[in-house]
C-alpha positions as CSV (number, residue, x, y, z in Angstrom):
1,M,-23.6,49.3,-37.4
2,T,-21.7,52.3,-36.6
3,V,-18.8,54.0,-38.2
4,L,-16.5,55.4,-35.5
5,P,-13.1,57.1,-35.5
6,L,-10.7,54.1,-35.7
7,T,-9.0,55.5,-32.5
8,L,-12.1,54.8,-30.5
9,L,-12.3,51.1,-31.7
10,A,-8.6,50.4,-31.5
11,P,-7.5,48.7,-28.2
12,D,-4.3,49.9,-26.7
13,L,-2.2,46.8,-26.6
14,T,0.3,48.4,-24.5
15,K,-2.1,48.1,-21.6
16,N,-4.2,45.0,-22.4
17,P,-3.9,42.0,-24.6
18,P,-6.1,41.6,-27.7
19,R,-9.2,39.5,-27.2
20,D,-8.2,35.8,-26.7
21,P,-8.5,33.5,-29.6
22,Y,-11.4,31.5,-28.1
23,Q,-13.7,34.7,-28.3
24,M,-16.1,34.5,-31.2
25,L,-17.6,37.2,-33.5
26,G,-20.4,35.4,-35.2
27,R,-19.4,31.8,-35.6
28,Y,-15.7,32.7,-36.0
29,N,-13.2,32.4,-33.4
30,I,-9.7,34.1,-34.0
31,L,-11.7,36.9,-35.7
32,P,-12.0,39.3,-32.7
33,R,-8.2,38.9,-31.9
34,T,-7.3,39.5,-35.5
35,L,-9.6,42.6,-35.6
36,D,-8.1,44.0,-32.4
37,K,-4.5,43.6,-33.7
38,C,-5.4,45.1,-37.1
39,R,-7.0,48.1,-35.4
40,A,-4.1,48.5,-33.0
41,Q,-1.6,48.4,-35.8
42,L,-3.5,51.0,-37.8
43,C,-3.4,53.3,-34.8
44,N,0.2,52.4,-33.6
45,T,-0.9,50.7,-30.4
46,A,0.1,47.1,-31.3
47,A,2.9,46.9,-28.6
48,G,4.7,44.1,-30.3
49,Y,1.5,42.2,-31.4
50,N,1.7,41.4,-35.2
51,Y,-1.2,41.7,-37.5
52,K,-1.2,38.8,-40.0
53,C,0.7,36.4,-37.7
54,D,0.4,32.7,-38.1
55,L,-2.8,32.6,-36.1
56,D,-4.4,35.4,-38.3
57,D,-3.4,33.5,-41.3
58,V,-5.6,30.5,-40.2
59,F,-8.5,32.8,-40.4
60,F,-7.4,34.3,-43.7
61,E,-6.7,31.0,-45.2
62,F,-10.0,29.5,-44.2
63,T,-12.2,32.5,-45.3
64,N,-10.0,33.2,-48.3
65,I,-10.0,36.9,-47.4
66,C,-7.0,38.8,-48.5
67,P,-5.3,40.4,-45.3
68,E,-4.7,43.7,-47.0
69,E,-8.4,43.9,-48.1
70,F,-9.5,43.2,-44.4
71,K,-7.1,45.8,-43.2
72,A,-8.5,48.4,-45.7
73,Y,-12.0,47.6,-44.6
74,V,-11.2,47.8,-40.9
75,A,-9.5,51.2,-41.5
76,L,-12.8,52.6,-42.5
77,G,-13.8,52.6,-38.8
78,E,-16.7,50.1,-39.0
79,D,-17.7,48.5,-35.6
80,D,-17.4,44.7,-34.8
81,L,-21.0,44.0,-36.2
82,A,-20.3,45.7,-39.6
83,V,-16.9,43.8,-39.8
84,L,-18.7,40.6,-39.2
85,A,-21.3,41.4,-41.8
86,W,-18.6,42.2,-44.3
87,V,-16.8,38.8,-43.4
88,Q,-20.1,37.0,-43.8
89,L,-20.7,38.5,-47.1
90,K,-17.1,37.5,-48.2
91,T,-17.6,33.9,-46.9
92,S,-21.0,33.3,-48.2
93,H,-19.5,30.2,-50.0
94,L,-19.0,28.6,-46.5
95,S,-21.8,26.7,-44.7
96,E,-22.5,27.3,-41.0
97,Q,-21.5,23.8,-40.5
98,Q,-18.2,24.3,-42.0
99,I,-17.6,27.4,-40.0
100,L,-18.5,25.8,-36.7
101,A,-16.4,22.8,-37.4
102,W,-13.5,25.1,-38.2
103,S,-13.9,27.1,-35.0
104,Y,-14.1,23.8,-33.1
105,E,-10.9,22.4,-34.7
106,N,-9.0,25.7,-33.8
107,R,-10.0,25.4,-30.2
108,E,-8.6,21.9,-30.1
109,A,-5.5,22.3,-32.3
110,C,-2.3,21.0,-30.9
111,P,1.2,20.8,-32.4
112,V,1.0,17.9,-34.8
113,D,4.7,17.0,-35.8
114,E,8.1,17.3,-34.3
115,E,8.7,20.7,-35.9
116,E,5.5,22.2,-34.5
117,R,6.0,20.6,-31.1
118,S,9.5,22.1,-30.9
119,L,8.3,25.5,-31.8
120,Y,5.4,25.2,-29.2
121,E,7.7,24.1,-26.4
122,S,10.3,26.6,-27.1
123,K,7.6,29.4,-27.0
124,R,6.2,28.0,-23.9
125,L,9.6,27.6,-22.1
126,E,10.5,31.3,-23.1
127,K,7.3,33.0,-22.4
128,C,5.3,31.0,-19.7
129,P,7.6,28.2,-18.4
130,D,5.3,27.6,-15.4
131,K,2.4,26.6,-17.5
132,L,3.1,23.0,-17.6
133,Y,-0.5,22.0,-18.3
134,I,-1.2,23.8,-21.5
135,L,-1.5,21.7,-24.7
136,T,-3.3,23.5,-27.4
137,W,-2.1,26.6,-29.5
138,F,-5.0,28.7,-28.1
139,E,-4.0,27.8,-24.5
140,L,-0.4,28.9,-25.2
141,V,-1.6,32.2,-26.8
142,V,-3.6,33.0,-23.7
143,A,-0.7,32.0,-21.3
144,M,1.5,34.1,-23.3
145,D,-0.8,37.1,-23.0
146,E,-1.2,36.5,-19.3
147,A,2.6,36.4,-18.9
148,K,3.1,39.6,-20.8
149,Y,0.7,41.6,-18.8
150,S,1.3,40.1,-15.2
């Protein structure tokens, strides 16, 4: 576990998207993307990506980690493995089975009601109208990233 200047860890989201929500750090999906956006925001390279968006909130609500506490820890310049160790310490109340089930549910999550379906479809039509085959929230996020950087 290495402490580095945050600018060496922060992605430049003006050039590339954050890691996609499917990617895992430990047993957690969403976490690598949230970490990228947090670091980028701290270094002013977020390029319109928002730390603590709805997707990040899914992670924070499940883990019961305060987004400001997470941001303060990330600001110390810890690498991914140190951040993971900190998250694991904060989530010791969760079993591996609970974490794995949560990660699976995230990958498969689709809009569940009329309001969510309307939001989903309006975002799809605005950001990636040619992607007719996508159905999950993660697929929409990836398609929107691809559209932004193509």
